[in-house]
Backbone bond lengths (Angstrom), bond angles and torsions (degrees), N, CA, C in turn:
res aa  C-N    CA-C-N  psi(-1)  N-CA   C-N-CA  omega(-1)  CA-C   N-CA-C  phi
1 M - - - 1.457 - - 1.528 109.03 -
2 A 1.312 116.09 136.73 1.459 120.41 179.59 1.526 109.71 -61.25
3 D 1.347 115.08 146.87 1.460 118.70 177.94 1.529 109.96 -76.67
4 Q 1.327 116.91 -177.51 1.470 120.92 -175.29 1.523 113.06 -63.46
5 D 1.336 118.14 -20.84 1.461 121.46 179.08 1.526 112.87 -95.47
6 G 1.327 117.23 1.85 1.457 120.87 176.80 1.514 115.13 90.41
7 H 1.338 117.90 14.39 1.465 120.79 176.68 1.530 108.66 -83.22
8 P 1.326 117.89 114.85 1.466 119.14 -179.67 1.528 111.75 -73.81
9 D 1.321 115.93 153.17 1.458 121.04 171.31 1.525 108.01 -71.05
10 R 1.328 116.25 160.53 1.470 120.62 178.66 1.520 112.53 -52.75
11 D 1.323 116.43 -42.93 1.466 119.24 -176.10 1.530 112.49 -71.07
12 E 1.317 117.43 -5.42 1.465 121.77 177.06 1.530 112.30 -100.42
13 F 1.332 117.62 -3.38 1.461 120.06 179.73 1.521 109.19 -59.74
14 D 1.314 115.21 136.35 1.455 122.06 -178.75 1.521 107.50 -127.38
15 L 1.321 116.78 121.89 1.458 120.77 -176.14 1.526 111.87 -59.00
16 S 1.314 118.29 -38.64 1.466 119.44 -179.57 1.524 111.46 -64.98
17 S 1.330 118.42 -36.30 1.469 121.52 176.58 1.526 110.82 -67.20
18 I 1.317 115.99 -40.05 1.461 120.01 178.38 1.524 110.58 -65.84
19 L 1.325 116.90 -44.78 1.467 119.83 179.58 1.526 111.27 -66.01
20 H 1.317 116.93 -36.40 1.473 119.57 175.24 1.526 110.22 -61.48
21 A 1.325 116.85 -46.31 1.469 120.54 179.92 1.526 110.90 -60.55
22 L 1.323 116.44 -37.22 1.469 121.12 -178.52 1.525 113.08 -81.53
23 S 1.330 118.02 -8.38 1.463 120.34 -178.21 1.521 112.49 -70.60
24 D 1.310 117.64 -19.35 1.459 121.61 176.81 1.527 108.68 -89.60
25 A 1.321 116.84 126.02 1.468 121.42 -176.09 1.519 112.64 -59.74
26 N 1.322 118.52 -37.38 1.466 120.66 -179.97 1.526 111.71 -70.15
27 R 1.334 116.94 -40.51 1.471 119.06 176.69 1.522 109.95 -65.71
28 R 1.335 116.28 -41.21 1.468 119.88 177.26 1.527 110.46 -60.28
29 S 1.327 117.04 -38.49 1.460 121.90 177.71 1.533 111.77 -59.80
30 V 1.323 116.93 -39.55 1.472 120.92 177.11 1.528 109.65 -60.19
31 I 1.328 116.33 -46.07 1.466 120.69 -178.05 1.528 110.37 -64.68
32 V 1.311 117.33 -43.07 1.466 121.05 179.78 1.530 110.12 -63.57
33 Q 1.331 116.59 -44.49 1.469 119.43 179.56 1.533 110.92 -61.09
34 L 1.325 117.32 -42.77 1.465 120.04 178.66 1.529 111.15 -67.69
35 A 1.326 117.07 -37.85 1.470 120.86 -178.63 1.517 111.75 -66.77
36 E 1.318 117.61 -27.05 1.453 121.33 -179.56 1.534 112.58 -84.10
37 E 1.321 117.54 -5.69 1.462 123.03 176.48 1.533 109.54 -91.62
38 P 1.328 117.03 160.99 1.468 118.88 175.18 1.532 110.97 -57.96
39 D 1.313 115.81 147.07 1.458 121.83 -179.04 1.526 109.94 -53.88
40 G 1.321 116.58 135.14 1.457 122.11 178.30 1.520 114.40 90.25
41 T 1.332 117.87 -3.14 1.460 120.98 178.92 1.519 110.05 -62.05
42 E 1.326 115.43 134.87 1.459 121.57 176.01 1.528 108.24 -115.02
43 Q 1.323 115.95 138.17 1.461 121.90 -179.85 1.526 109.36 -129.55
44 L 1.324 114.92 145.09 1.457 118.89 170.06 1.526 108.43 -69.70
45 C 1.301 117.36 148.57 1.464 122.13 -177.12 1.526 112.32 -59.51
46 T 1.317 116.99 -25.50 1.464 120.67 -176.20 1.523 113.46 -78.12
47 V 1.323 120.17 -13.08 1.468 121.32 -174.67 1.530 113.79 -81.39
48 F 1.308 117.74 -7.16 1.456 119.94 -174.29 1.526 113.49 -81.64
49 G 1.324 117.75 -6.26 1.456 121.25 176.29 1.519 114.03 64.08
50 L 1.308 116.13 40.73 1.469 120.32 -176.72 1.527 111.11 -98.54
51 P 1.322 116.73 151.83 1.462 120.96 -175.27 1.531 113.86 -84.64
52 W 1.312 117.87 34.42 1.451 121.10 -174.75 1.522 111.58 -100.09
53 A 1.313 115.12 139.29 1.460 120.51 169.51 1.533 107.19 -69.09
54 P 1.330 118.22 157.99 1.469 119.71 -177.75 1.527 114.59 -52.46
55 S 1.316 118.81 -41.72 1.469 119.41 -178.59 1.532 110.94 -69.14
56 T 1.318 116.97 -36.15 1.464 120.91 177.54 1.522 109.97 -69.47
57 R 1.326 116.95 -38.86 1.458 121.71 178.07 1.527 109.74 -60.09
58 T 1.326 116.46 -42.03 1.466 120.83 178.43 1.527 110.27 -58.81
59 H 1.314 116.78 -44.74 1.470 120.93 179.13 1.530 111.11 -60.42
60 H 1.333 116.99 -50.28 1.459 120.48 -175.32 1.531 111.87 -64.87
61 F 1.312 117.37 -39.50 1.466 119.10 177.71 1.524 111.17 -69.95
62 R 1.316 118.09 -30.17 1.472 120.35 174.62 1.526 110.02 -65.00
63 V 1.331 117.39 -41.29 1.466 121.11 177.67 1.530 109.78 -59.50
64 L 1.328 117.04 -46.23 1.472 121.32 178.88 1.533 111.13 -63.00
65 R 1.326 116.03 -43.42 1.469 121.21 -178.36 1.527 111.14 -66.01
66 E 1.326 117.19 -46.80 1.463 120.44 -176.55 1.522 112.48 -71.55
67 A 1.326 117.35 -20.97 1.468 120.74 174.01 1.525 110.83 -78.59
68 G 1.327 116.89 -17.50 1.461 121.02 -179.92 1.515 113.74 95.52
69 L 1.315 117.89 7.67 1.466 120.79 -178.22 1.521 112.90 -76.57
70 V 1.328 116.92 -34.02 1.461 120.65 -178.04 1.522 110.43 -130.30
71 R 1.312 113.54 159.96 1.461 121.58 171.05 1.518 106.00 -117.90
72 Q 1.318 116.46 137.37 1.452 120.63 178.93 1.518 109.98 -124.95
73 R 1.326 114.19 148.14 1.463 119.41 174.41 1.519 108.29 -140.59
74 D 1.315 114.70 142.28 1.457 121.18 -179.43 1.521 110.25 -75.98
75 V 1.334 114.67 135.74 1.461 122.05 175.84 1.518 106.52 -139.36
76 G 1.327 116.45 111.54 1.457 119.28 -176.82 1.516 109.74 59.20
77 N 1.337 116.02 -126.85 1.464 118.74 179.56 1.529 111.90 -101.55
78 G 1.326 117.17 19.63 1.459 121.58 178.73 1.520 111.26 -128.74
79 R 1.316 114.43 -178.73 1.462 121.13 177.36 1.511 109.05 -130.25
80 L 1.310 115.47 133.02 1.457 121.05 174.06 1.525 108.11 -93.81
81 T 1.312 115.32 137.25 1.456 122.28 -177.01 1.509 109.81 -119.15
82 S 1.317 116.98 133.95 1.462 121.98 175.29 1.526 108.91 -133.31
83 L 1.309 114.66 152.95 1.456 122.00 179.16 1.527 109.39 -78.99
84 R 1.317 117.42 138.05 1.464 121.60 177.40 1.533 109.30 -90.32
85 R 1.320 114.77 58.43 1.460 122.38 -173.55 1.530 112.80 -56.82
86 S 1.310 117.64 -51.90 1.472 119.29 -175.74 1.526 111.50 -64.96
87 D 1.327 117.31 -37.83 1.463 120.28 177.45 1.528 110.88 -65.26
88 L 1.338 116.06 -45.74 1.469 119.79 -179.95 1.520 111.52 -64.83
89 D 1.337 116.86 -42.30 1.468 120.24 179.42 1.530 111.52 -64.34
90 A 1.329 116.30 -33.24 1.464 119.69 179.48 1.535 111.70 -71.07
91 V 1.319 116.56 -39.01 1.465 120.41 -175.73 1.527 111.83 -88.05
92 F 1.329 116.62 -40.44 1.464 122.05 -178.40 1.531 109.19 -129.08
93 P 1.334 117.78 75.13 1.463 120.99 -176.77 1.535 111.38 -55.78
94 G 1.329 115.05 131.34 1.455 121.11 175.83 1.520 115.30 86.10
95 L 1.320 118.51 -10.36 1.461 120.52 -177.20 1.529 112.02 -61.46
96 L 1.323 117.27 -48.82 1.467 119.40 -179.99 1.520 111.67 -62.18
97 D 1.316 117.13 -40.43 1.466 120.07 178.26 1.522 110.80 -60.26
98 Q 1.323 116.98 -39.23 1.461 121.01 179.08 1.530 111.32 -67.42
99 I 1.315 116.62 -40.00 1.468 120.96 179.60 1.523 110.16 -64.12
100 V 1.327 116.32 -48.55 1.471 120.75 -179.45 1.525 109.97 -65.27
101 G 1.321 117.42 -42.85 1.463 121.19 179.16 1.518 112.29 -61.50
102 A 1.322 117.08 -42.39 1.463 120.83 178.67 1.516 110.88 -65.48
103 D 1.327 116.93 -37.37 1.463 120.53 178.34 1.530 110.72 -65.83
104 R 1.311 116.47 -44.32 1.480 120.58 178.20 1.530 110.97 -61.76
105 K 1.326 115.83 -42.02 1.459 120.12 178.84 1.524 110.37 -63.30
106 G 1.322 116.40 -42.50 1.465 120.79 178.64 1.516 112.21 -62.39
107 R 1.341 116.26 -40.11 1.471 119.67 177.70 1.521 110.62 -67.36
108 A 1.337 117.51 -39.72 1.461 121.00 -179.73 1.524 110.73 -66.81
109 D 1.317 117.60 -38.22 1.469 121.61 179.94 1.530 111.34 -65.75
110 K 1.339 116.53 -29.48 1.475 120.61 -178.87 1.525 112.53 -79.62
111 S 1.334 116.33 -19.20 1.477 117.84 -177.17 1.506 113.02 -94.55
């Protein structure tokens, strides 16, 4: 059962929810940026350089959180976001590697 902040347990992960969350290029960018950081890195939502207004940012991070891709915790008047790498790797082995690899390939093709 999801906790009070909407973080699902591993056994509640749903591939269609994860793929829906990743279907938005900006949300996918958040996941790629977190995946390229050392495991356990937490970032404020504002550091991702996304073109979202605060209310829209709240929506998009909720989609990521409820899909199980990220964990968030409140700190002061902000939220720290971290990638749920070990949970995702346990339930969907190789998925994050494929997402990051596809993003790198896409960036290389554009240059």
